[in-house]
C-alpha positions in Angstrom: -44.1 -8.3 17.1 -47.1 -6.0 16.7 -47.7 -3.1 19.2 -51.2 -1.7 18.9 -50.3 1.5 20.7 -47.2 3.3 21.9 -45.2 1.4 24.5 -43.8 2.9 27.7 -40.1 3.5 26.8 -38.1 0.3 26.9 -41.0 -1.9 28.3 -41.2 -4.4 25.3 -39.9 -7.8 26.3 -39.8 -11.2 24.5 -39.2 -14.2 26.7 -38.4 -17.8 26.0 -39.1 -20.1 29.0 -38.3 -23.9 28.7 -41.2 -26.2 29.5 -40.4 -29.6 27.9 -38.1 -31.5 25.5 -34.3 -31.1 25.7 -33.5 -29.3 28.9 -32.4 -25.7 28.8 -30.7 -24.9 32.2 -30.2 -21.2 31.2 -33.9 -20.5 30.7 -35.7 -18.2 30.9 -34.2 -15.9 28.2 -35.5 -12.4 28.3 -34.8 -10.0 25.4 -35.3 -6.2 25.5 -35.3 -4.1 22.4 -33.8 -0.7 21.5 -35.8 2.4 22.3 -37.5 4.6 21.0 -37.6 2.6 17.7 -39.3 -0.5 19.3 -41.8 1.6 21.3 -43.9 2.6 18.3 -47.3 1.1 17.4 -46.2 -0.8 14.3 -45.2 -4.4 13.3 -41.6 -4.9 14.3 -39.5 -7.6 12.6 -36.3 -9.2 13.9 -34.7 -12.5 12.9 -32.5 -13.8 15.7 -30.3 -16.9 15.9 -31.4 -19.7 18.3 -27.7 -20.5 18.6 -27.2 -17.0 20.2 -30.2 -14.8 20.8 -28.0 -11.7 20.9 -27.1 -12.2 17.2 -28.8 -12.1 13.8 -30.2 -15.4 12.4 -26.9 -15.8 10.5 -24.3 -15.4 13.3 -21.7 -14.4 10.7 -23.6 -11.0 10.6 -22.7 -10.4 14.2 -24.6 -8.9 17.1 -28.2 -7.9 16.4 -28.4 -4.1 16.7 -32.2 -4.3 17.6 -31.4 -6.0 20.9 -30.7 -3.7 23.8 -30.3 -6.2 26.5 -30.7 -10.0 27.0 -30.7 -11.9 30.2 -30.6 -15.6 30.9 -30.2 -17.7 34.0 -26.6 -18.1 35.3 -25.6 -21.6 36.3 -22.2 -22.2 37.9 -21.0 -18.7 36.9 -21.9 -19.3 33.2 -24.7 -17.7 31.2 -25.7 -18.7 27.6 -28.3 -17.0 25.5 -29.1 -20.2 23.4 -32.3 -22.1 22.8 -31.7 -25.9 23.0 -32.2 -28.1 20.0 -35.4 -30.1 20.7 -36.4 -27.8 23.5 -40.0 -26.7 23.9 -40.6 -23.1 25.1 -43.4 -20.9 26.3 -42.9 -17.6 24.4 -44.3 -14.4 25.7 -44.2 -10.9 24.2 -45.2 -8.2 26.7 -45.2 -4.4 27.1 -46.7 -1.6 29.1 -48.5 1.2 27.3 -47.4 4.8 27.5 -50.3 5.6 29.8 -48.7 3.3 32.4 -51.5 0.8 32.4 -50.7 -2.8 33.6 -48.5 -4.9 31.2 -50.3 -6.8 28.4 -48.9 -9.9 26.8 -49.3 -12.4 23.9 -48.4 -16.0 24.7 -47.4 -18.9 22.5 -47.8 -21.9 24.7 -45.5 -24.5 22.8 -42.7 -23.3 20.5 -40.5 -26.2 19.5 -36.9 -25.4 18.5 -35.3 -27.5 15.8 -31.8 -26.6 14.6 -30.8 -26.8 10.9 -27.5 -28.6 11.3 -26.8 -29.6 7.7 -27.1 -28.3 4.2 -29.9 -30.0 2.2 -28.7 -31.2 -1.3 -30.1 -29.4 -4.3 -32.4 -31.1 -6.9 -31.0 -31.0 -10.4 -33.6 -31.0 -13.1 -31.3 -30.4 -16.2 -29.1 -31.7 -17.7 -30.7 -35.1 -17.7 -28.5 -38.2 -17.6 -27.5 -39.6 -21.0 -28.4 -36.5 -23.0 -25.6 -34.2 -24.2 -25.9 -31.0 -26.3 -23.5 -28.3 -27.2 -25.5 -25.6 -25.3 -25.7 -26.7 -21.7 -28.9 -25.9 -19.8 -28.7 -26.1 -16.1 -31.9 -26.3 -13.9 -31.9 -26.9 -10.2 -33.9 -26.3 -7.1 -32.5 -25.3 -3.7 -34.3 -26.9 -0.8 -33.4 -24.1 1.6 -32.0 -20.5 1.6 -28.4 -20.1 0.4 -25.8 -17.5 1.2 -23.3 -16.2 -1.3 -19.7 -15.9 -0.2 
């Protein structure tokens, strides 16, 4: 998220509102970021999990310390901060400048969420079938990011 000027303290919001695809009954999801760090006129980076917007992209890393508050619709007494697999969202980033002018926003009209639900197999280049040597050379390609344990 890029802020071209100082934001009014705590005014930066990122929202995901369901518009199509797999229904998200807890939409809209509104994320507010920590202050004063996220009020500065710089490019801000955050990598959240669609499984739980309050956590880092890898939920094993726990709660995202850049998120100050998140709200989602409550249905039957339950709230979930999750984007649905196959859901299509309208994404808006908005803030109010430190001079208290009206809010400004940037809008992505159609953001499609697709979960990565399985590990893609690696491609092995070496060793080649039927060829054996004393010194083994292994060459492979990972088709997605990998985490070490």
